[in-house]
NUSETOR-15272 format. One record per residue (C-alpha): residue in one letter; z negated, y negated, x negated. Coordinates in steps of 0.02 Angstrom, whole numbers, padded with zeros to 5 digits. Example, Ala and Ser with C-alpha at 12.3 -4.5 7.8 and 13.67 -1.06 7.14 Angstrom:
NUSETOR-15272
+--------+--------+--------+--------+
: residu :      Z :      Y :      X :
+--------+--------+--------+--------+
:      a : -00390 :  00225 : -00615 :
:      s : -00357 :  00053 : -00684 :
+--------+--------+--------+--------+
This chain:
NUSETOR-15272
+--------+--------+--------+--------+
: residu :      Z :      Y :      X :
+--------+--------+--------+--------+
:      x :  00000 :  00000 :  00000 :
:      x :  00051 : -00171 : -00068 :
:      x : -00086 : -00292 : -00120 :
:      x : -00075 : -00465 : -00039 :
:      x :  00081 : -00428 :  00063 :
:      x :  00159 : -00581 :  00148 :
:      x :  00321 : -00595 :  00248 :
:      x :  00435 : -00744 :  00211 :
:      x :  00582 : -00813 :  00308 :
:      x :  00729 : -00893 :  00219 :
:      x :  00662 : -01069 :  00251 :
:      x :  00490 : -01019 :  00188 :
:      x :  00564 : -00946 :  00029 :
:      x :  00658 : -01107 : -00004 :
:      x :  00503 : -01213 :  00026 :
:      x :  00402 : -01099 : -00087 :
:      x :  00531 : -01116 : -00226 :
:      x :  00532 : -01306 : -00210 :
:      x :  00342 : -01314 : -00208 :
:      x :  00328 : -01203 : -00361 :
:      x :  00455 : -01312 : -00451 :
:      x :  00344 : -01463 : -00419 :
:      x :  00185 : -01369 : -00469 :
:      x :  00266 : -01314 : -00632 :
:      x :  00305 : -01493 : -00677 :
:      x :  00125 : -01538 : -00639 :
:      x :  00075 : -01394 : -00753 :
:      x :  00178 : -01472 : -00892 :
:      x :  00069 : -01627 : -00874 :
:      x : -00085 : -01514 : -00873 :
:      x : -00024 : -01437 : -01036 :
:      x : -00011 : -01611 : -01110 :
:      x : -00191 : -01641 : -01055 :
:      x : -00245 : -01481 : -01144 :
:      x : -00156 : -01537 : -01301 :
:      x : -00238 : -01709 : -01289 :
:      x : -00410 : -01631 : -01270 :
:      x : -00379 : -01525 : -01424 :
:      x : -00330 : -01680 : -01525 :
:      x : -00483 : -01775 : -01461 :
:      x : -00603 : -01633 : -01505 :
:      x : -00526 : -01613 : -01678 :
:      x : -00547 : -01799 : -01714 :
:      x : -00728 : -01796 : -01655 :
:      x : -00764 : -01647 : -01768 :
:      x : -00681 : -01729 : -01918 :
:      x : -00792 : -01883 : -01898 :
:      x : -00950 : -01785 : -01943 :
:      x : -00883 : -01627 : -02024 :
:      x : -00971 : -01675 : -02186 :
:      x : -01139 : -01640 : -02103 :
:      x : -01083 : -01469 : -02040 :
:      x : -01102 : -01313 : -02145 :
:      x : -00979 : -01211 : -02040 :
:      x : -00822 : -01280 : -01958 :
:      x : -00802 : -01133 : -01839 :
:      x : -00802 : -01253 : -01692 :
:      x : -00631 : -01313 : -01752 :
:      x : -00555 : -01151 : -01683 :
:      x : -00590 : -01220 : -01508 :
:      x : -00480 : -01371 : -01542 :
:      x : -00342 : -01262 : -01616 :
:      x : -00348 : -01150 : -01461 :
:      x : -00329 : -01302 : -01349 :
:      x : -00184 : -01367 : -01453 :
:      x : -00094 : -01200 : -01448 :
:      x : -00121 : -01171 : -01261 :
:      x : -00069 : -01350 : -01224 :
:      x :  00098 : -01329 : -01314 :
:      x :  00124 : -01159 : -01232 :
:      x :  00088 : -01232 : -01060 :
:      x :  00219 : -01368 : -01084 :
:      x :  00353 : -01244 : -01139 :
:      x :  00315 : -01105 : -01014 :
:      x :  00297 : -01219 : -00863 :
:      x :  00453 : -01318 : -00910 :
:      x :  00551 : -01154 : -00904 :
:      x :  00459 : -01103 : -00745 :
:      x :  00512 : -01263 : -00657 :
:      x :  00696 : -01225 : -00693 :
:      x :  00677 : -01043 : -00638 :
:      x :  00590 : -01086 : -00474 :
:      x :  00720 : -01220 : -00434 :
:      x :  00862 : -01094 : -00453 :
:      x :  00769 : -00958 : -00357 :
:      x :  00792 : -01054 : -00195 :
:      x :  00971 : -00987 : -00196 :
:      x :  01004 : -00799 : -00193 :
:      x :  01158 : -00812 : -00303 :
:      x :  01067 : -00914 : -00435 :
:      x :  00920 : -00795 : -00429 :
:      x :  01032 : -00656 : -00497 :
:      x :  01043 : -00751 : -00663 :
:      x :  00854 : -00749 : -00681 :
:      x :  00816 : -00580 : -00603 :
:      x :  00792 : -00491 : -00770 :
:      x :  00696 : -00637 : -00843 :
:      x :  00570 : -00654 : -00702 :
:      x :  00458 : -00507 : -00746 :
:      x :  00443 : -00548 : -00933 :
:      x :  00412 : -00729 : -00884 :
:      x :  00271 : -00678 : -00765 :
:      x :  00193 : -00564 : -00898 :
:      x :  00198 : -00704 : -01028 :
:      x :  00123 : -00826 : -00903 :
:      x : -00015 : -00702 : -00862 :
:      x : -00065 : -00686 : -01045 :
:      x : -00054 : -00875 : -01063 :
:      x : -00176 : -00901 : -00918 :
:      x : -00293 : -00777 : -01003 :
:      x : -00286 : -00884 : -01161 :
:      x : -00328 : -01039 : -01058 :
:      x : -00479 : -00949 : -00985 :
:      x : -00529 : -00893 : -01161 :
:      x : -00522 : -01075 : -01218 :
:      x : -00640 : -01124 : -01077 :
:      x : -00762 : -00986 : -01125 :
:      x : -00758 : -01040 : -01307 :
:      x : -00816 : -01214 : -01257 :
:      x : -00978 : -01138 : -01190 :
:      x : -01003 : -01001 : -01320 :
:      x : -01008 : -01106 : -01480 :
:      x : -01173 : -01192 : -01441 :
:      x : -01282 : -01080 : -01550 :
:      x : -01155 : -01081 : -01692 :
:      x : -01143 : -01270 : -01682 :
:      x : -01333 : -01290 : -01686 :
:      x : -01349 : -01181 : -01841 :
:      x : -01204 : -01271 : -01925 :
:      x : -01285 : -01441 : -01896 :
:      x : -01455 : -01379 : -01954 :
:      x : -01390 : -01317 : -02122 :
:      x : -01261 : -01455 : -02143 :
:      x : -01384 : -01598 : -02116 :
:      x : -01511 : -01522 : -02236 :
:      x : -01376 : -01508 : -02368 :
:      x : -01314 : -01685 : -02337 :
:      x : -01492 : -01752 : -02355 :
:      x : -01513 : -01661 : -02522 :
:      x : -01351 : -01737 : -02587 :
:      x : -01387 : -01911 : -02515 :
:      x : -01432 : -01976 : -02688 :
:      x : -01277 : -01906 : -02777 :
:      x : -01168 : -02060 : -02759 :
:      x : -01092 : -02036 : -02932 :
:      x : -01040 : -01853 : -02911 :
:      x : -00862 : -01817 : -02850 :
:      x : -00861 : -01730 : -02682 :
:      x : -01031 : -01799 : -02634 :
:      x : -01011 : -01985 : -02664 :
:      x : -00973 : -02022 : -02480 :
:      x : -01118 : -01922 : -02408 :
:      x : -01238 : -02070 : -02418 :
:      x : -01118 : -02178 : -02317 :
:      x : -01091 : -02038 : -02190 :
:      x : -01276 : -02005 : -02164 :
:      x : -01317 : -02190 : -02150 :
:      x : -01178 : -02217 : -02022 :
:      x : -01236 : -02064 : -01926 :
:      x : -01416 : -02125 : -01917 :
:      x : -01366 : -02301 : -01867 :
:      x : -01234 : -02253 : -01739 :
:      x : -01334 : -02114 : -01654 :
:      x : -01504 : -02199 : -01678 :
:      x : -01580 : -02047 : -01761 :
:      x : -01671 : -02007 : -01922 :
:      x : -01677 : -01850 : -02028 :
:      x : -01637 : -01675 : -01969 :
:      x : -01776 : -01647 : -01844 :
:      x : -01865 : -01813 : -01874 :
:      x : -01900 : -01948 : -02001 :
:      x : -02027 : -01839 : -02093 :
:      x : -01885 : -01730 : -02156 :
:      x : -01849 : -01865 : -02285 :
:      x : -02021 : -01832 : -02360 :
:      x : -01962 : -01658 : -02413 :
:      x : -01809 : -01709 : -02514 :
:      x : -01778 : -01826 : -02660 :
:      x : -01657 : -01950 : -02584 :
:      x : -01678 : -02083 : -02720 :
:      x : -01566 : -02056 : -02871 :
:      x : -01650 : -02038 : -03041 :
:      x : -01540 : -02181 : -03101 :
:      x : -01647 : -02299 : -03000 :
:      x : -01816 : -02232 : -03056 :
:      x : -01914 : -02322 : -03190 :
:      x : -01959 : -02182 : -03310 :
:      x : -02075 : -02297 : -03405 :
:      x : -02185 : -02316 : -03252 :
:      x : -02334 : -02200 : -03261 :
:      x : -02343 : -02183 : -03071 :
:      x : -02163 : -02122 : -03065 :
:      x : -02190 : -01998 : -03207 :
:      x : -02350 : -01932 : -03127 :
:      x : -02257 : -01902 : -02964 :
:      x : -02117 : -01809 : -03054 :
:      x : -02242 : -01701 : -03148 :
:      x : -02340 : -01662 : -02991 :
:      x : -02192 : -01571 : -02913 :
:      x : -02148 : -01395 : -02971 :
:      x : -01962 : -01432 : -02977 :
:      x : -01984 : -01606 : -03049 :
:      x : -01925 : -01696 : -02891 :
:      x : -01973 : -01872 : -02844 :
:      x : -02041 : -01850 : -02667 :
:      x : -02111 : -01998 : -02571 :
:      x : -02161 : -02044 : -02394 :
:      x : -02013 : -02165 : -02384 :
:      x : -01854 : -02157 : -02279 :
:      x : -01681 : -02240 : -02298 :
:      x : -01650 : -02409 : -02218 :
:      x : -01534 : -02329 : -02088 :
:      x : -01687 : -02250 : -02005 :
:      x : -01752 : -02422 : -01954 :
:      x : -01751 : -02456 : -01768 :
:      x : -01664 : -02613 : -01708 :
:      x : -01792 : -02626 : -01568 :
:      x : -01937 : -02653 : -01688 :
:      x : -02022 : -02822 : -01659 :
:      x : -02071 : -02835 : -01844 :
:      x : -01978 : -02808 : -02007 :
:      x : -01945 : -02624 : -02034 :
:      x : -02077 : -02525 : -02126 :
:      x : -01990 : -02386 : -02221 :
:      x : -02106 : -02363 : -02370 :
:      x : -02278 : -02282 : -02379 :
:      x : -02266 : -02224 : -02199 :
:      x : -02413 : -02105 : -02218 :
:      x : -02529 : -02243 : -02278 :
:      x : -02578 : -02358 : -02134 :
:      x : -02682 : -02468 : -02249 :
:      x : -02529 : -02513 : -02353 :
:      x : -02465 : -02629 : -02215 :
:      x : -02555 : -02765 : -02122 :
:      x : -02584 : -02736 : -01937 :
:      x : -02493 : -02571 : -01940 :
:      x : -02542 : -02422 : -01833 :
:      x : -02433 : -02269 : -01861 :
:      x : -02466 : -02203 : -01685 :
:      x : -02429 : -02365 : -01595 :
:      x : -02278 : -02423 : -01695 :
:      x : -02157 : -02306 : -01606 :
:      x : -02014 : -02430 : -01618 :
:      x : -02020 : -02449 : -01806 :
:      x : -01909 : -02297 : -01845 :
:      x : -01791 : -02189 : -01746 :
:      x : -01900 : -02044 : -01690 :
:      x : -01764 : -01923 : -01639 :
:      x : -01683 : -01804 : -01763 :
:      x : -01497 : -01814 : -01796 :
:      x : -01471 : -01628 : -01769 :
:      x : -01522 : -01634 : -01586 :
:      x : -01431 : -01798 : -01560 :
:      x : -01267 : -01732 : -01631 :
:      x : -01291 : -01567 : -01538 :
:      x : -01309 : -01660 : -01373 :
:      x : -01157 : -01766 : -01415 :
:      x : -01044 : -01617 : -01449 :
:      x : -01118 : -01517 : -01305 :
:      x : -01073 : -01653 : -01180 :
:      x : -00896 : -01660 : -01249 :
:      x : -00876 : -01470 : -01243 :
:      x : -00945 : -01461 : -01066 :
:      x : -00822 : -01592 : -01007 :
:      x : -00678 : -01503 : -01094 :
:      x : -00736 : -01334 : -01028 :
:      x : -00739 : -01394 : -00847 :
:      x : -00567 : -01474 : -00867 :
:      x : -00493 : -01316 : -00944 :
:      x : -00568 : -01209 : -00805 :
:      x : -00486 : -01320 : -00673 :
:      x : -00319 : -01308 : -00764 :
:      x : -00341 : -01118 : -00775 :
:      x : -00369 : -01105 : -00587 :
:      x : -00215 : -01213 : -00557 :
:      x : -00110 : -01105 : -00676 :
:      x : -00172 : -00949 : -00587 :
:      x : -00115 : -01023 : -00421 :
:      x :  00058 : -01060 : -00492 :
:      x :  00070 : -00885 : -00565 :
:      x :  00026 : -00807 : -00397 :
:      x :  00159 : -00912 : -00310 :
:      x :  00293 : -00862 : -00437 :
:      x :  00248 : -00679 : -00412 :
:      x :  00269 : -00696 : -00223 :
:      x :  00437 : -00783 : -00247 :
:      x :  00499 : -00649 : -00367 :
:      x :  00455 : -00501 : -00255 :
:      x :  00520 : -00588 : -00098 :
:      x :  00688 : -00627 : -00179 :
:      x :  00706 : -00450 : -00249 :
:      x :  00675 : -00378 : -00076 :
:      x :  00810 : -00494 : -00007 :
:      x :  00933 : -00420 : -00131 :
:      x :  00884 : -00244 : -00079 :
:      x :  00913 : -00287 :  00104 :
:      x :  01082 : -00367 :  00065 :
:      x :  01058 : -00507 :  00192 :
:      x :  01013 : -00678 :  00118 :
:      x :  00959 : -00743 :  00288 :
:      x :  00839 : -00601 :  00330 :
:      x :  00651 : -00598 :  00313 :
:      x :  00576 : -00515 :  00160 :
:      x :  00406 : -00460 :  00102 :
:      x :  00320 : -00527 : -00052 :
:      x :  00164 : -00461 : -00137 :
:      x :  00056 : -00473 : -00291 :
:      x :  00057 : -00286 : -00327 :
:      x :  00177 : -00163 : -00248 :
:      x :  00043 : -00028 : -00245 :
:      x : -00146 : -00028 : -00246 :
:      x : -00242 : -00068 : -00404 :
:      x : -00283 :  00115 : -00435 :
:      x : -00103 :  00171 : -00411 :
:      x : -00037 :  00031 : -00520 :
:      x : -00160 :  00074 : -00659 :
:      x : -00116 :  00259 : -00645 :
:      x :  00072 :  00228 : -00653 :
:      x :  00054 :  00111 : -00802 :
:      x : -00053 :  00240 : -00891 :
:      x :  00079 :  00374 : -00859 :
:      x :  00214 :  00259 : -00928 :
:      x :  00114 :  00227 : -01086 :
:      x :  00078 :  00414 : -01100 :
:      x :  00262 :  00458 : -01084 :
:      x :  00307 :  00328 : -01214 :
:      x :  00181 :  00408 : -01331 :
:      x :  00264 :  00577 : -01311 :
:      x :  00429 :  00506 : -01372 :
:      x :  00355 :  00492 : -01546 :
:      x :  00316 :  00679 : -01554 :
:      x :  00493 :  00747 : -01534 :
:      x :  00484 :  00826 : -01706 :
:      x :  00345 :  00939 : -01644 :
:      x :  00458 :  01024 : -01517 :
:      x :  00461 :  01211 : -01563 :
:      x :  00637 :  01230 : -01494 :
:      x :  00713 :  01098 : -01607 :
:      x :  00845 :  01159 : -01729 :
:      x :  00847 :  01328 : -01638 :
:      x :  01028 :  01379 : -01596 :
:      x :  01068 :  01398 : -01413 :
:      x :  01134 :  01575 : -01389 :
:      x :  01211 :  01541 : -01219 :
:      x :  01308 :  01392 : -01283 :
:      x :  01376 :  01490 : -01433 :
:      x :  01429 :  01634 : -01320 :
:      x :  01523 :  01515 : -01204 :
:      x :  01612 :  01433 : -01350 :
:      x :  01669 :  01601 : -01421 :
:      x :  01734 :  01654 : -01249 :
:      x :  01835 :  01495 : -01232 :
:      x :  01910 :  01522 : -01405 :
:      x :  01964 :  01700 : -01364 :
:      x :  02040 :  01642 : -01201 :
:      x :  02146 :  01512 : -01289 :
:      x :  02207 :  01641 : -01415 :
:      x :  02256 :  01763 : -01277 :
:      x :  02355 :  01628 : -01185 :
:      x :  02471 :  01596 : -01334 :
:      x :  02650 :  01665 : -01312 :
:      x :  02686 :  01820 : -01416 :
:      x :  02833 :  01815 : -01537 :
:      x :  02974 :  01936 : -01500 :
:      x :  03072 :  02015 : -01637 :
+--------+--------+--------+--------+
């Protein structure tokens, strides 16, 4: 029994073909949207890729770029096919192309759905990438004279200013790394030397933070040095001065930023996937209805269209049998009767030879 069987008149088939032509052109625009979202995501990732340890999230943008280009090409062809399928004579030119086109479109819609799932599945990977990348960027913050790291200070400062954040999880993360270059330390100062000797690895660790951690909402000049010592500053209470520094860590801020982008892209891609699935279903109905018209031989008659000619179980069973029969074709060499002479055939050939010899005229002396 056919799945989703619908009967179409000639006028309904023509309207369906015209509607699918229009929907395919809309799908071309949807493909351009997918491509644009891929470009936008790639640009957003490149802005802060220096504070990411793993760029696996880039594969999401590449998937969107590929599916966007595929959508433009496939749906452009689909619009031409559906426009010609309104006429029975023109349909004959596309009859052999329809099924491969539908199969390609089906796999394309699966890729669109995969792209939507990827937008929601990279959250944990993105969080781990930001955690390790920010820690590494903070360690190399001071290396402004080393090639490959000289721009990290600028990147981290811009990140903290633009997103109003400080450190990885908070401003105290700067207390655990030496972010001041040794070039700017006075080695003749006994306090500096004592601090270097007090650390096992010889690092200069302080309770200071970079200037980019200063909050613009602070009513007083920013306090970024000796943050653990309340007595070092007049009228300063560490618990009450919440506006002095950005309290939120950059990892969570960046994670929220990318999560909001990916959620928006994921919802958009899901809507495009549902639209593409609708177009694919319509093209399948048009194909089967037009093929049934050709079987009937009357272009003006009604015809049935369906999604599957048989039930799901029967379709799966028939496809499995086809694959199984194709597999047997590769085992012809195992046939025990191969290269064995056919006795019946040889006997028939010898009989025919004798008959021809007997029919020859005999020579008289």
